[in-house]
N, C-alpha and C positions, 0 to 999 in steps of 0.2 A: 810518163806520158806529158807532152807539151801541151799549155793552155793557149787556146787561140782567143786574141782579144781585139775587138774591132774599133777604132777611135773613131767616132762618127758623130757628125751634127750638118744637117742640111744647110744652115746658115753659115756663110762664108766667113772668114777674117776672126774666128774665134781662138786661134792657136791650135786647131787641130793637127796640121802637119809638124809644127814646131813642137808639139806633145809627141807625138809617134817617133819623131827623130829622136828627140833628146831622152824618152823615156827608154827606148831601144839601148842607146848609148849607156843611159845610167844604169841599166840591168845588166850590160855586158861588163861594166866596172866591177859590177858586185858576182862577178864571174859565173852569170847565167848567159846559157848559149841562146841567141836571139836569133829570129828571122825576122825582116820587116817586108812585108807585102806592100807595093806602092800600088793602090786600086784608084788613083786618081790620074785622069789623062794629062794634068797639069803638070805630073811628075815632079812637084817639088820636093817631095821626101827624096826620092832619087837623085836630082842635083843636090840637095842638103847634105846628103853623106858622098859628097865630092864626086859622083860619077857623070860624067859628061851625055846627057841625055840624047845627043844626036849620034853618040857611038851604038846605041843602044839597039840590038838586033833581035834580041830575043827576051821575052819578060811576062808581064803579067798577061797582056794580050793573048799569047801563044798559050800560056797557063790556062786561061779560062776557055779558051776555045779547044782546049785538049790536042792541040798540033803538037807540042813539045809535053816531055813528063816533067815534073816538077824540078827534080834534080838538074835538069838542063837549063832551066832559067834563072838557077841562083849565082849570084855574084859575090865575091868577099868585097868585105869595105875595109878602109884604114881603121874602124872603130873597132876595137877589141871586142871579140865574141861576137859580132854582128854580122850578118849575112842580110844579102838585099834580092827580092825578086824586083827589078826596076820597071818603071812605067815608062810609056812613050804616047805621044799625042794619037797616035794609032788606036789608042784604047777607046777613043771616043767613038769609033766604030762598031765597038762590041755589042753595044745596047741593040743596035737595030739588027745586029747578026743573031742575038739570041734569041729575038722575039718568036721565030718560029720552032724551035728547039723544044723536045720533050725535057721536062725536069729543068728547064732553064734557070731556076733559082739554086739549083744544087751543083752547078757546073765547077764553082770553084771550092766546094766542100768536097766533092771527089776528087779532085785534083790535087788537093794538099794533104789528103788523108795519110798517104805515106809518109810525110814530112813530120808528121806530131811526134814521133820517138826521137827523131833528132835533135829536136829542140826543148828548151826550158819553156820559152814563150814565142809564140808567133804574133807578132802585131800587123794589124792590117790597117793602112790609112785609107779612109774611104773618101769618095768624091763628096763635094759640097750639094749633093742633091739626094732624094730617094728613089733614084732610078734603080734598074737594074743590077748594075754593080754594087751598088749598096747593099740592095737585098742580098746578093750573093755573100757578100762579106757578112752579114748579119745571120744568114742560115748556116754559114761555115763555122761562125765564132761560137766561143763557150760562153763568152760575155762581152760587155760594150762599155767604153770608158766615153763619158760625154765632157768634152769641153765646154763651158758656159763663159764668157766674157763678162767682167764686172762693169758691164756698161747699161746705158738704159732700155735697150732693146733686149736685154740678157734673155728673159723669158720668152719672148716671142718666137713661136715657131717650136718651143718644147715639146707643147702639146702634141703637136704634129708627129714628131719624132717618137715620142712616147705611144703615141697610137699605131706608128709604124712597127715599134718593136714588140706591142701587144699581139699583132696581127701575125708579125713572124713566128712569135711564141704558139700562137694557136693554130698555124697552118703548116709551117715548114720546120721550126726549129723550138719544140717546147723546151729543151734544157737551156735556152737563152736567158742570162743572167744579167743584171747592170752590175758590172763590176764598180763603178761609181761616178759621180759627177765632180769634174774637176773646175773649178773657179781660176779662170786666167785672166791676164792683165790687170791685175789688181794695183790700186795707186793708193796708197793708205791716206795721201793727202786729201782725197777727195771724198765728199760725204756720199755721193752717189755710190762709189765703190762700196762703200761700207755699209750701204743700206742694201745693194744687192745681194752681197755675203749674209746680212741677216735674213732677207727675203728668201734666198734659196736654202739657207739651214733650215730655217722656219717651216718650208713646204716640205723638204725632203729628207731633213733629220741625218740619220744614219748612211744614206746614200751618197753623202758628200764627203769627199776626200777630206782629211784633216789637213794637209799641204794645200797652199795657195801659192798659185804662179803668179809673181810681182812683175810688174811693168819693169823691164831691163834693158838698156841701151846695146849691151853686150849680146843678149839673147836675139834680138833683133838684128844686129850686125853678123853674125855667126853664119847662116845660110849663103850670104853674098860670097864668103870665102870657100863655101862647100863643106862646112865644118859643122859638127856638133857643139854645142857649147861647152861639153866637157873637155873637148880638144882645144876650142878657141880660147876661152879663159875660164880655167876650173875652179879659179878662187872667186868666180863672180857668184851674186845672187842667184842669178837664173842657173846655174850649174848645182848649186845649194839645195834650191828648190826641186829640181828634178831628181837628184840623188834621193832626197827625202820620200819624193811621192814613189819611187821605184822601192825604197826599202817596206813603204806602206803596202804596196802592190804585193811583194815578197811575204810581209808578215801576215797579210790577209790569206794568201793562198795557203800560208803554212797551216793554219788554222783550220782551213777548208778541207786539208786532207784528212 
């Protein structure tokens, strides 16, 4: 049975989509079957996997509102072993449309229940907000990865996210776990980066991944070519970082079985 992992942080620009896309690609290289669900109306994960967002007719929007069944929304990607449920700007409307629905927090969970057995990992790229879409992702997920950038305001807003996770655990999804916190955009030359790493490790201990994602030019260039870092430059530091992280996720879940 596949594991569903949401990648969430309501703070923008922390490397959330970069992490979702490249973790998916790295898990695919490790011969895991992966589905990426783009649950962000900005659709960056969709374009980051080389899919033309303008051409999307069916995707997360139809999945969440249950107008299509899950298998009808899946696209193949060029990334080995990685499938995608794409996003589109239409997804913005879903928050308003779900407001009056019964069990509105469970729409995504119900929609993807049938996919669990088809994949080893289902990764959900959340929007940078704590709205209904993110709530749906956290309710559907087994665990959550929280990217934290190694910059001055890193811990700002983290309390809010952890409180949201707590209330989801209490009300909608008692089994939701924190898969781990991932330090991103690390620059070893900066004292501040090192301070943030120490601070986060001191506060959260074992909850923090050993792997740290370093600042890497190739990593920031890859999405503009619609490629994952592994396809764009497999020998780069960014590719090595995400392969290490994928290994860590796989090892962690082996122990949990």
